[in-house]
Phi, psi and omega in degrees: 000144180289104183281352169294321171301314177310297187299326176300329183280338185242340189293333180247035180290140179270084181248012174049031171204113191299321185301321180298316178299320169298325181284323182290329179292323179285328177290311179303315176298324172296322175294320181296320180294328186210075194285334181275357181282158169285165183300315174311321191277347178284343184237127178285336185243152176299326185292320182288324175296321180294323175297321180293319175297320173297315176307303182299336176276356179282130183294340174288345181269080180252162180308314183287322181293316181291333180266352189302315185287340177289313175305312187296315177306314185287317175295324177298314179292320175295325183293326176266002179277133177274146175093205183274126174241131184258140175245094193269117185255151169187150177262163175200189179210157175245122187263140178225045190296323182278355191263079186291340189262000181287124182259151180085009180282167176219174179303150172261198190299324182275359182074357176256341189277171180230108184181215183227157176249153173206153175230134183238151174238112175264131180259132179210145173286124182271136176238131181298322187247009179208181188294157176281156187263119180288120174269325184134205178261128173280335178184149175212130173242141177226151181198168170263123181284134179291165182287322171257144185296151180293154178292156184303329187283344184273176183279140189281154181301322183291359178287347178298330178295320180278317175313313173310315176298320181301316185300330183271357175081189178301129180287148174272160171298130184093359169286121187228130167269135188241133181210162182272195189288344176280358175268353183276075174243124190301323181293322177291312183302316181286318177297315177299324170296321181291325177270015173073012178274140177271143184218156165227114189233137175278129185290143177239318188265133168279065186274171181281136172225153176268126181237102187053048175085348190256126180289137185221148168281127187304300182314296179306323180293307186286331176283356172265356176284143176281155178295130180258340175200172176234159178209149179266156187221133176262123185249135170287166177296144183208103180073233169278356179270130177287149172294144174168182186265130175237170180249129171265145175248136184238134170227163179200144183212148177285149178201171174236126181270126186278146176288149182291165175056222186252027177289158189294133183286356173289351176264034175288148179248124180280126184220175169239135176263130185237114175263135180233125183207164187232108179302323183293326186233082187307330178300338182270106181208130178234124168257112183251150181239133181205148172256012163294142179297133167230097179260343187202178185300318177307313181289323176298317184290333178288334172302308182294325178299321182290322174303313183303330178288353183297332176303342180297327177288336172293323172297325184293322179292330178288314183300327182286315185274314186276312180288326181249356181038053182297328182287350181257008175297152177245032176297147180254012179223137186289331179293334175285324179291317177305312179295329171297317181299324170310316179278305186289337171302327176279319185295327180297334177294318178292324178297326182284323177295333178299321171310322185283351187292335177270353182257333186285315188228056191298337187256002180296131181307127186308315186286000169268350186235335193233133176313135184298327176300318184298315183297319181288329176291322179287321176309310186294320183287319183255010171058055181216183182237125182250126173253319180251169175302319178300319184295313181305304186291326171300320176294313184301314180300320178303329178286342173261014176115348186291131178279310176096017178289162183302320184283351184282335181074210177268156185296146169281169187290334186291315179293322184294325183284317175304314180294323185285332179292311179306308184293325179291323180300310189297321173295325178291318181293321176299307182297321180301318183298311181306319180296323174291315172304318182295323188272350184285000000 
């Protein structure tokens, strides 16, 4: 991992204590070097581990303060990025059901778990013909859910979707927020539209809508529209279903979303509903809501492609939970876990971006992007020939367990990271050997 990048995310945190700023950078670097290890395994010396425990015990070390500089870096990069930038939102939870001694945790989504809730906005540059380029987190919020639900007069937990947009300020042209069915909230749709955000959200509620002034029930109305175009989609193998290409049918129509209950109907929000379905596999159906213009097949297909990139945030959650193993830490206070999430939540974005390195520029010559010594080492170890950057990173993934069959597609971040860890150990061994020989 690029440790200069790690220092850039944490070195200028405003903790009003230079020692704490140095300490969080050291902790982040240790986490980046070995993201899957426990906190004791990340520090070779007791002094460093003890200092890390003191840091997480400090009330100044909060989740938001730790990530604040990273947000600024990401939004600054998004502002200078040309074209479409996606702000992919989703919520998740950290489970600590087996940690009986951890204090300050709360119920999780099902009400029976014991842990923390968090909501993330992952920022990525959109590309038409290839995978998105991960920029990092635009914002992340974490909290302990109270034992009792908030009163009806209080702010709903679902307000975090719109609050996240507010934290990132006025959107630039080309900025689009993307969400799943949990994002189908009238207050969000109306509020995002008022704040000039463009959105693509998967519909969840069979709500009442106005179509040319006439009230309709959403699901039967949109499902009654005939297909306007078709587009191919390649599906990877899933359970008993083999990988292969299927044909999706698309239709779309304009409508106005009515506020729920007895709210004034003057607050209607103009949107376009887009239905995507597969006659070959009836279980595949997306009902999307957007305020992006859809006037032809090309614009409709782009909305579908934008929504398909939403799965990137699912991979981010895997990088955070499986790659950084944040749920396996042994802290006994919830606020310490929140502070740790502040660190590894940023590191996980870089783990995810590592996967994209072999997808964004697959045919770039290897020696133009990768040190010659690295290429020679991998070629010698695997007895192969490397020509492109894609070849190199697929070889790294192979060292982490990637088989590389045609049906396997591109390697995931987990095999890439495992291979890169093994490769880093090899580089370290060579460096130590050279130093020993040089001193002999």
